[in-house]
FIKOLZA-1660 file (N, C-alpha, C; in steps of 0.1 Angstrom, whole numbers, plus 5000, padded with zeros to 4 digits):
% residues 67
   i   px   py   pz ch aa at
   1 5008 4988 5000  A  M  N
   1 5000 5000 5000  A  M CA
   1 5009 5013 5000  A  M  C
   2 5019 5013 5009  A  I  N
   2 5027 5024 5009  A  I CA
   2 5035 5026 4996  A  I  C
   3 5040 5015 4991  A  E  N
   3 5048 5016 4978  A  E CA
   3 5039 5021 4967  A  E  C
   4 5026 5017 4967  A  K  N
   4 5017 5022 4957  A  K CA
   4 5015 5037 4958  A  K  C
   5 5013 5042 4970  A  K  N
   5 5011 5056 4972  A  K CA
   5 5024 5064 4969  A  K  C
   6 5036 5058 4972  A  V  N
   6 5048 5065 4968  A  V CA
   6 5049 5066 4953  A  V  C
   7 5046 5056 4946  A  K  N
   7 5046 5056 4932  A  K CA
   7 5037 5067 4926  A  K  C
   8 5025 5067 4932  A  E  N
   8 5015 5077 4927  A  E CA
   8 5020 5091 4930  A  E  C
   9 5025 5093 4942  A  A  N
   9 5030 5107 4945  A  A CA
   9 5042 5111 4936  A  A  C
  10 5050 5101 4933  A  T  N
  10 5061 5104 4924  A  T CA
  10 5056 5108 4910  A  T  C
  11 5046 5101 4905  A  Q  N
  11 5040 5104 4892  A  Q CA
  11 5033 5118 4892  A  Q  C
  12 5026 5121 4903  A  V  N
  12 5019 5134 4904  A  V CA
  12 5029 5145 4905  A  V  C
  13 5040 5143 4911  A  C  N
  13 5050 5154 4913  A  C CA
  13 5060 5155 4901  A  C  C
  14 5059 5147 4891  A  E  N
  14 5069 5148 4880  A  E CA
  14 5069 5162 4873  A  E  C
  15 5058 5167 4871  A  G  N
  15 5057 5180 4864  A  G CA
  15 5061 5192 4873  A  G  C
  16 5055 5192 4885  A  D  N
  16 5057 5204 4894  A  D CA
  16 5057 5199 4909  A  D  C
  17 5069 5199 4915  A  Q  N
  17 5070 5194 4928  A  Q CA
  17 5065 5203 4939  A  Q  C
  18 5061 5215 4935  A  T  N
  18 5056 5225 4944  A  T CA
  18 5041 5227 4943  A  T  C
  19 5035 5219 4935  A  S  N
  19 5020 5220 4933  A  S CA
  19 5013 5215 4945  A  S  C
  20 5000 5219 4946  A  D  N
  20 4992 5215 4958  A  D CA
  20 4989 5200 4956  A  D  C
  21 4987 5195 4944  A  E  N
  21 4985 5181 4942  A  E CA
  21 4996 5172 4947  A  E  C
  22 5008 5177 4944  A  C  N
  22 5020 5170 4949  A  C CA
  22 5021 5170 4964  A  C  C
  23 5018 5181 4970  A  K  N
  23 5019 5181 4985  A  K CA
  23 5008 5172 4991  A  K  C
  24 4996 5172 4985  A  V  N
  24 4986 5163 4990  A  V CA
  24 4990 5148 4989  A  V  C
  25 4996 5145 4977  A  A  N
  25 5000 5131 4975  A  A CA
  25 5011 5127 4985  A  A  C
  26 5020 5135 4988  A  W  N
  26 5030 5131 4998  A  W CA
  26 5025 5131 5012  A  W  C
  27 5015 5140 5015  A  D  N
  27 5008 5139 5028  A  D CA
  27 5001 5126 5030  A  D  C
  28 4995 5121 5019  A  E  N
  28 4988 5108 5020  A  E CA
  28 4998 5097 5023  A  E  C
  29 5010 5097 5017  A  V  N
  29 5021 5088 5019  A  V CA
  29 5025 5088 5034  A  V  C
  30 5026 5100 5039  A  E  N
  30 5030 5102 5053  A  E CA
  30 5019 5097 5063  A  E  C
  31 5007 5099 5060  A  E  N
  31 4996 5094 5068  A  E CA
  31 4995 5079 5068  A  E  C
  32 4997 5073 5057  A  I  N
  32 4996 5058 5056  A  I CA
  32 5008 5052 5064  A  I  C
  33 5020 5058 5062  A  S  N
  33 5032 5054 5069  A  S CA
  33 5030 5055 5084  A  S  C
  34 5024 5066 5089  A  Q  N
  34 5022 5067 5103  A  Q CA
  34 5012 5057 5108  A  Q  C
  35 5001 5055 5101  A  A  N
  35 4991 5045 5105  A  A CA
  35 4997 5031 5106  A  A  C
  36 5006 5028 5096  A  K  N
  36 5012 5015 5097  A  K CA
  36 5021 5014 5109  A  K  C
  37 5029 5024 5112  A  A  N
  37 5038 5024 5124  A  A CA
  37 5029 5023 5137  A  A  C
  38 5018 5030 5137  A  D  N
  38 5010 5030 5149  A  D CA
  38 5004 5016 5151  A  D  C
  39 5000 5010 5140  A  F  N
  39 4994 4996 5141  A  F CA
  39 5005 4986 5146  A  F  C
  40 5017 4988 5141  A  R  N
  40 5028 4979 5144  A  R CA
  40 5031 4980 5159  A  R  C
  41 5031 4993 5164  A  R  N
  41 5034 4995 5179  A  R CA
  41 5023 4989 5187  A  R  C
  42 5010 4990 5183  A  K  N
  42 4999 4984 5190  A  K CA
  42 5001 4968 5191  A  K  C
  43 5005 4962 5180  A  L  N
  43 5007 4948 5180  A  L CA
  43 5018 4943 5189  A  L  C
  44 5028 4952 5190  A  E  N
  44 5040 4948 5198  A  E CA
  44 5036 4949 5213  A  E  C
  45 5026 4957 5217  A  K  N
  45 5022 4959 5231  A  K CA
  45 5013 4948 5235  A  K  C
  46 5006 4942 5226  A  E  N
  46 4996 4932 5230  A  E CA
  46 5003 4919 5234  A  E  C
  47 4997 4912 5244  A  D  N
  47 5002 4899 5248  A  D CA
  47 4995 4889 5240  A  D  C
  48 5002 4880 5233  A  P  N
  48 4996 4870 5225  A  P CA
  48 4987 4860 5233  A  P  C
  49 4991 4858 5245  A  L  N
  49 4983 4849 5254  A  L CA
  49 4970 4855 5257  A  L  C
  50 4970 4868 5259  A  E  N
  50 4957 4875 5262  A  E CA
  50 4947 4874 5251  A  E  C
  51 4952 4876 5239  A  S  N
  51 4944 4874 5227  A  S CA
  51 4938 4860 5226  A  S  C
  52 4947 4850 5228  A  F  N
  52 4944 4836 5227  A  F CA
  52 4933 4833 5238  A  F  C
  53 4934 4838 5250  A  C  N
  53 4925 4835 5260  A  C CA
  53 4911 4842 5258  A  C  C
  54 4911 4853 5251  A  Q  N
  54 4898 4859 5248  A  Q CA
  54 4890 4849 5239  A  Q  C
  55 4897 4842 5230  A  D  N
  55 4890 4833 5221  A  D CA
  55 4888 4819 5226  A  D  C
  56 4897 4815 5236  A  H  N
  56 4896 4802 5241  A  H CA
  56 4897 4802 5257  A  H  C
  57 4888 4808 5264  A  P  N
  57 4889 4809 5278  A  P CA
  57 4889 4795 5286  A  P  C
  58 4884 4785 5279  A  E  N
  58 4883 4772 5286  A  E CA
  58 4896 4764 5286  A  E  C
  59 4906 4768 5279  A  T  N
  59 4919 4761 5279  A  T CA
  59 4927 4762 5292  A  T  C
  60 4935 4752 5294  A  D  N
  60 4943 4752 5307  A  D CA
  60 4952 4764 5308  A  D  C
  61 4957 4769 5297  A  E  N
  61 4966 4781 5297  A  E CA
  61 4959 4793 5302  A  E  C
  62 4946 4793 5301  A  C  N
  62 4938 4806 5305  A  C CA
  62 4931 4805 5318  A  C  C
  63 4933 4794 5325  A  R  N
  63 4926 4793 5338  A  R CA
  63 4932 4802 5348  A  R  C
  64 4923 4807 5356  A  V  N
  64 4927 4816 5367  A  V CA
  64 4923 4809 5380  A  V  C
  65 4932 4807 5389  A  Y  N
  65 4929 4801 5402  A  Y CA
  65 4929 4811 5413  A  Y  C
  66 4919 4809 5422  A  D  N
  66 4918 4817 5434  A  D CA
  66 4926 4809 5445  A  D  C
  67 4935 4816 5452  A  N  N
  67 4943 4810 5462  A  N CA
  67 4937 4812 5476  A  N  C
% end
């Protein structure tokens, strides 16, 4: 997706790199890149066991014992 937007921005900016269309195209590239980075950070923070236990609470790995 990012590569596609970079290619589009490059094509839009071939004639005039200072045009409004060029600026908008590169803004879109930046927004998509930031969204991807935010998503990656979110995935890194999540505990895989927590996600698993939400889907399979009955498994031994997800049992919670009261002491």
